[in-house]
Structure formats: C-alpha cells, structure tokens
C-alpha atoms as a printed R data frame, in Angstrom:
   type eleno elety resid chain resno        x       y        z
1  ATOM     1    CA   MET     A     1 -126.358 -46.508  -81.402
2  ATOM     2    CA   ASN     A     2 -123.260 -44.311  -81.643
3  ATOM     3    CA   PHE     A     3 -121.245 -47.054  -79.955
4  ATOM     4    CA   ARG     A     4 -122.196 -49.512  -82.724
5  ATOM     5    CA   ILE     A     5 -121.178 -46.993  -85.370
6  ATOM     6    CA   LEU     A     6 -117.838 -46.488  -83.633
7  ATOM     7    CA   ILE     A     7 -117.210 -50.255  -83.407
8  ATOM     8    CA   MET     A     8 -118.160 -50.834  -87.070
9  ATOM     9    CA   SER     A     9 -115.965 -47.932  -88.208
10 ATOM    10    CA   ALA     A    10 -113.019 -49.326  -86.274
11 ATOM    11    CA   ALA     A    11 -113.580 -52.807  -87.704
12 ATOM    12    CA   MET     A    12 -113.712 -51.484  -91.258
13 ATOM    13    CA   ALA     A    13 -110.581 -49.420  -90.732
14 ATOM    14    CA   LEU     A    14 -108.702 -52.465  -89.449
15 ATOM    15    CA   THR     A    15 -109.752 -54.672  -92.368
16 ATOM    16    CA   ALA     A    16 -109.111 -52.023  -95.026
17 ATOM    17    CA   GLY     A    17 -105.404 -52.836  -95.104
18 ATOM    18    CA   THR     A    18 -106.024 -56.465  -96.020
19 ATOM    19    CA   VAL     A    19 -108.435 -55.459  -98.757
20 ATOM    20    CA   TRP     A    20 -105.923 -53.156 -100.407
21 ATOM    21    CA   ALA     A    21 -102.993 -55.558 -100.081
22 ATOM    22    CA   LYS     A    22 -101.366 -56.607 -103.342
23 ATOM    23    CA   LEU     A    23 -100.793 -60.180 -104.329
24 ATOM    24    CA   PRO     A    24  -97.210 -61.216 -105.009
25 ATOM    25    CA   PRO     A    25  -96.292 -61.500 -108.694
26 ATOM    26    CA   PRO     A    26  -96.714 -65.019 -110.121
27 ATOM    27    CA   SER     A    27  -93.639 -67.207 -110.405
28 ATOM    28    CA   GLU     A    28  -92.210 -68.274 -113.757
29 ATOM    29    CA   GLU     A    29  -93.697 -71.725 -113.269
30 ATOM    30    CA   ALA     A    30  -97.149 -70.258 -112.641
31 ATOM    31    CA   LYS     A    31  -96.815 -68.042 -115.718
32 ATOM    32    CA   ALA     A    32  -95.875 -71.083 -117.831
33 ATOM    33    CA   LYS     A    33  -98.850 -73.069 -116.536
34 ATOM    34    CA   ALA     A    34 -101.182 -70.164 -117.241
35 ATOM    35    CA   ALA     A    35  -99.849 -69.822 -120.784
36 ATOM    36    CA   GLU     A    36 -100.266 -73.555 -121.364
37 ATOM    37    CA   ALA     A    37 -103.827 -73.466 -120.036
38 ATOM    38    CA   LYS     A    38 -104.619 -70.497 -122.281
39 ATOM    39    CA   THR     A    39 -103.230 -72.351 -125.307
40 ATOM    40    CA   LYS     A    40 -105.331 -75.419 -124.513
41 ATOM    41    CA   ALA     A    41 -108.431 -73.279 -124.058
42 ATOM    42    CA   ASP     A    42 -107.813 -71.529 -127.380
43 ATOM    43    CA   ASP     A    43 -107.414 -74.866 -129.155
44 ATOM    44    CA   ALA     A    44 -110.616 -76.182 -127.603
45 ATOM    45    CA   ALA     A    45 -112.459 -73.024 -128.654
46 ATOM    46    CA   LYS     A    46 -111.233 -73.440 -132.234
47 ATOM    47    CA   LYS     A    47 -112.390 -77.075 -132.301
48 ATOM    48    CA   ASP     A    48 -115.777 -76.095 -130.890
49 ATOM    49    CA   ALA     A    49 -116.154 -73.344 -133.484
50 ATOM    50    CA   ALA     A    50 -115.280 -75.762 -136.286
51 ATOM    51    CA   ALA     A    51 -117.800 -78.306 -135.001
52 ATOM    52    CA   LEU     A    52 -120.482 -75.606 -134.765
53 ATOM    53    CA   THR     A    53 -119.770 -74.447 -138.314
54 ATOM    54    CA   LYS     A    54 -119.984 -78.019 -139.605
55 ATOM    55    CA   ALA     A    55 -123.305 -78.583 -137.831
56 ATOM    56    CA   GLN     A    56 -124.702 -75.312 -139.176
57 ATOM    57    CA   GLU     A    57 -123.662 -76.242 -142.711
58 ATOM    58    CA   ARG     A    58 -125.381 -79.632 -142.356
59 ATOM    59    CA   ALA     A    59 -128.540 -77.927 -141.099
60 ATOM    60    CA   VAL     A    60 -128.558 -75.475 -144.026
61 ATOM    61    CA   ALA     A    61 -127.986 -78.283 -146.526
62 ATOM    62    CA   ASN     A    62 -130.818 -80.284 -144.958
63 ATOM    63    CA   PHE     A    63 -133.122 -77.268 -145.070
64 ATOM    64    CA   LYS     A    64 -132.315 -76.558 -148.719
65 ATOM    65    CA   ARG     A    65 -132.752 -80.216 -149.664
66 ATOM    66    CA   ASN     A    66 -136.135 -80.529 -147.947
67 ATOM    67    CA   ARG     A    67 -137.451 -77.017 -148.531
68 ATOM    68    CA   GLY     A    68 -139.322 -77.812 -151.768
69 ATOM    69    CA   ALA     A    69 -140.852 -81.058 -150.539
70 ATOM    70    CA   GLY     A    70 -142.020 -79.618 -147.235
71 ATOM    71    CA   SER     A    71 -143.632 -76.502 -148.663
72 ATOM    72    CA   SER     A    72 -145.543 -78.349 -151.405
73 ATOM    73    CA   ALA     A    73 -146.884 -80.880 -148.897
74 ATOM    74    CA   ALA     A    74 -147.990 -78.086 -146.599
75 ATOM    75    CA   MET     A    75 -149.706 -76.251 -149.466
76 ATOM    76    CA   ALA     A    76 -151.465 -79.427 -150.618
77 ATOM    77    CA   GLY     A    77 -152.918 -79.916 -147.152
78 ATOM    78    CA   LYS     A    78 -154.289 -76.364 -147.082
79 ATOM    79    CA   LYS     A    79 -156.036 -76.702 -150.459
80 ATOM    80    CA   GLN     A    80 -158.169 -79.624 -149.344
C-alpha cells in the first residue's frame, strides 16, 4: 500500500510542472481574430435582443387585443 502511495506521489510531482506551465501570449493576428469574433458575437446578440423585443411586443399587443373577447366568452360559459 505504501508503495502505491509513493508511486502516485511521484507521478503527481512530475506532472505538476506541466499543470502550472503558462501559455505563450497570443500573437497580434490571434488578438485581431478574437476581437473580430467578439464584435460579431456582440452584433448577433444585439440582433437577437431586438428580435426578442419585437416578438414580446407582438405578444403583448395580441393579448391586449384579445383580452376582452376571451374573458367575456369564458364568463359566458361559466354562467350557463
């Protein structure tokens, strides 16, 4: 049992250096691509938010338009 602990401790000590290694800094080209991707993602998020807002406004308008008709029909069915 102690031999297994010794082997596992040695293995973890040897791999610890690779875990703590730092990545090299990104190149200028990689930074530019990342900035471009971020810009595209931001634009897509804005378009999605606008589409969601438009759909919500349509749903509210539909609810307000049909609110009176739906509630009176439901009340008429309960009276009978």
